[in-house]
C-alpha positions in Angstrom: -24.4 -204.6 -152.4 -25.4 -201.3 -150.9 -23.1 -198.8 -149.2 -24.4 -198.2 -145.7 -23.8 -195.4 -143.3 -25.6 -194.5 -140.1 -25.2 -192.8 -136.7 -26.6 -195.8 -134.9 -27.7 -199.3 -135.9 -31.4 -200.2 -136.2 -30.6 -203.4 -134.3 -28.0 -203.6 -131.6 -27.8 -206.9 -129.6 -25.1 -207.3 -127.0 -24.2 -210.5 -125.1 -27.8 -211.9 -125.3 -28.6 -215.0 -123.2 -31.9 -216.9 -122.9 -32.1 -219.7 -120.5 -35.1 -221.9 -119.8 -35.4 -223.4 -116.3 -37.3 -226.2 -114.7 -37.4 -226.5 -110.9 -34.7 -223.8 -110.6 -32.3 -225.7 -112.9 -31.2 -224.5 -116.4 -32.4 -227.1 -118.9 -31.8 -225.2 -122.2 -29.6 -222.3 -123.2 -31.3 -221.1 -126.4 -29.1 -218.0 -126.7 -25.5 -218.0 -125.4 -24.0 -214.5 -125.7 -25.4 -213.6 -129.1 -24.4 -210.2 -130.4 -25.1 -208.4 -133.7 -25.9 -205.1 -135.4 -27.9 -204.2 -138.4 -27.8 -200.8 -140.1 -30.7 -198.9 -141.8 -31.3 -200.3 -145.3 -29.1 -203.3 -144.7 -30.3 -206.8 -145.7 -29.0 -209.6 -143.4 -29.6 -213.3 -143.9 -29.4 -215.5 -140.8 -28.8 -219.2 -141.3 -28.8 -222.0 -138.8 -30.0 -225.4 -138.1 -33.3 -226.1 -136.4 -32.9 -225.6 -132.6 -29.9 -223.2 -133.1 -31.8 -220.3 -131.5 -32.9 -218.3 -134.6 -36.6 -218.1 -133.6 -35.7 -217.2 -130.0 -33.6 -214.4 -131.3 -36.4 -213.1 -133.5 -38.8 -213.2 -130.5 -36.2 -211.2 -128.5 -35.9 -208.6 -131.3 -39.6 -208.2 -131.5 -39.9 -207.8 -127.7 -42.2 -210.9 -127.5 -39.8 -212.6 -125.1 -37.4 -211.2 -122.6 -33.7 -212.2 -122.2 -32.1 -213.8 -119.2 -29.4 -211.2 -119.6 -28.0 -208.9 -122.3 -29.2 -205.9 -124.2 -31.6 -205.5 -127.2 -31.9 -202.1 -128.8 -34.2 -201.4 -131.7 -34.2 -198.1 -133.4 -32.0 -196.7 -130.7 -34.3 -197.8 -127.8 -33.5 -200.4 -125.2 -36.5 -202.8 -125.2 -36.1 -203.6 -121.5 -36.6 -199.9 -120.6 -39.8 -199.5 -122.7 -42.0 -201.8 -120.6 -44.7 -204.0 -122.1 -46.8 -201.1 -123.4 -43.8 -199.4 -124.9 -42.7 -202.6 -126.6 -46.2 -203.1 -128.1 -46.2 -199.5 -129.4 -42.8 -200.1 -131.0 -44.0 -203.3 -132.7 -46.9 -201.4 -134.1 -45.0 -198.4 -135.4 -41.4 -199.4 -136.1 -41.4 -203.2 -136.6 -42.9 -205.3 -139.4 -43.0 -209.1 -139.9 -43.1 -211.4 -142.9 -43.8 -215.1 -142.2 -43.4 -218.4 -144.1 -47.2 -219.0 -144.2 -48.1 -215.4 -144.9 -50.4 -214.9 -141.8 -53.0 -213.0 -143.7 -56.4 -212.6 -142.2 -58.7 -214.8 -144.4 -61.8 -212.6 -143.9 -60.1 -209.5 -145.1 -59.3 -208.4 -148.6 -55.7 -207.7 -149.8 -56.3 -204.0 -149.2 -57.9 -204.5 -145.8 -55.0 -206.7 -144.7 -52.5 -204.0 -145.6 -54.6 -201.2 -144.2 -54.9 -203.0 -140.9 -51.2 -202.5 -140.3 -51.7 -198.8 -140.8 -54.6 -198.7 -138.4 -52.6 -200.4 -135.7 -49.8 -197.9 -136.2 -52.3 -195.0 -135.9 -51.8 -194.0 -139.6 -55.2 -193.8 -141.2 -54.1 -193.3 -144.8 -55.8 -195.6 -147.4 -53.7 -194.1 -150.1 -50.6 -195.5 -148.5 -52.2 -199.0 -148.5 -53.0 -198.7 -152.1 -49.5 -197.4 -153.0 -47.9 -200.3 -151.1 -50.0 -202.9 -153.1 -49.0 -201.2 -156.3 -45.3 -201.3 -155.3 -45.5 -205.1 -155.0 -47.4 -205.5 -158.3 -50.9 -206.2 -157.1 -52.7 -203.2 -158.6 -56.2 -204.5 -159.6 -56.2 -207.3 -157.0 -56.9 -205.1 -153.9 -60.4 -206.5 -153.4 -59.4 -210.2 -153.6 -59.4 -212.4 -150.5 -56.3 -214.5 -149.6 -57.9 -217.7 -150.9 -58.4 -216.0 -154.3 -54.6 -215.3 -154.6 -51.7 -217.6 -155.4 -49.0 -218.3 -152.8 -46.7 -215.7 -154.4 -49.4 -213.1 -154.5 -50.3 -213.8 -150.8 -46.7 -213.2 -149.9 -46.7 -210.0 -151.9 -49.7 -208.8 -149.8 -47.6 -209.7 -146.7 -44.7 -207.6 -148.0 -47.1 -204.7 -148.8 -48.4 -205.0 -145.2 -44.8 -205.0 -143.9 -43.6 -202.0 -145.8 -46.7 -199.8 -145.7 -45.8 -198.1 -142.4 -42.2 -197.7 -143.4 -40.8 -199.5 -140.3 -37.2 -199.3 -139.1 -36.9 -203.0 -139.2 -38.6 -206.0 -141.0 -38.2 -209.4 -139.4 -38.8 -212.2 -141.9 -39.0 -215.8 -140.8 -38.5 -218.2 -143.7 -40.3 -215.7 -146.1 -39.9 -218.1 -149.1 -40.2 -221.4 -147.3 -43.7 -222.1 -148.6 -43.0 -221.0 -152.2 -41.4 -222.7 -155.2 -37.9 -221.7 -156.1 -38.7 -219.3 -158.9 -41.4 -217.5 -157.0 -39.2 -217.4 -153.9 -36.5 -215.7 -155.9 -38.9 -213.0 -157.1 -40.1 -212.5 -153.6 -36.6 -212.0 -152.2 -35.8 -209.6 -155.0 -38.9 -207.6 -154.3 -38.6 -207.3 -150.6 -34.9 -206.5 -150.6 -35.4 -203.9 -153.3 -38.2 -202.2 -151.3 -36.1 -202.3 -148.1 -33.1 -200.7 -149.6 -35.0 -197.9 -151.4 -36.7 -196.9 -148.2 -33.8 -197.6 -145.8 -35.7 -200.3 -144.0 -33.4 -202.9 -142.3 -34.3 -206.5 -143.1 -33.2 -209.5 -141.0 -34.4 -212.7 -142.5 -34.1 -216.2 -141.0 -33.8 -218.6 -143.9 -32.6 -221.9 -145.1 -32.5 -221.1 -148.8 -29.1 -220.3 -150.5 -31.1 -217.9 -152.8 -30.9 -215.4 -150.0 -27.2 -215.1 -150.3 -27.3 -213.2 -153.6 -29.6 -210.6 -152.1 -28.0 -210.1 -148.6 -25.4 -207.5 -147.7 -24.2 -209.8 -144.9 -24.6 -213.5 -144.0 -24.8 -214.6 -140.4 -24.7 -218.1 -139.0 -26.3 -219.2 -135.7 -24.8 -222.2 -134.0 -25.9 -223.3 -130.5 -27.2 -219.8 -129.6 -24.2 -217.8 -130.9 -24.1 -215.6 -134.0 -21.1 -215.4 -136.2 -20.3 -213.7 -139.5 -20.0 -215.9 -142.5 -18.5 -215.4 -146.0 -20.6 -218.0 -147.8 -23.7 -220.1 -147.7 -23.4 -223.7 -146.8 
């Protein structure tokens, strides 16, 4: 486990609530006072059953949805204060995402998928895209399209795309959920190693106990509330 120190957390969530209403009445409380902090370079695994609020929390951290009440700060900035345009800029420059089903653009090569993240962040540096692919072990496969790559290789492209702009935070939603156990283990080792070496925080929603051996902290979400845990169930 890494030793972490920072003047402020990359993620700071305080008393976050998300209520969904119909006809003025609350029908669902997806988040019920969730609070957490994540430090630079820290790897945090978030476990929870389906419907516990994990996806809602990720959407809040990404600024894709807005809370009923409570505070979300990313990289020291209050998302509510940024406005929609500011949240979009933050996503492009300081946040990255890794998904279960890779979410690569099928008409773009591995290199082009990675370079697109740089373009959206306003960083037109093809050498950085090439270096990111080399860091995940895909040197020589830059010109291949997603359908020409294995599942593990596609997820490596997704990781290269996530790390290429050196974001403050990577949000990963079941990053190994579509991979076999051995490949998933290698992917977790790869992404956590890259995050720690570049002080990128990683918050991954997962169901796999494999994540426990790579995480600095384990969190559990139950009925919209986040708690610290000492072990994986």
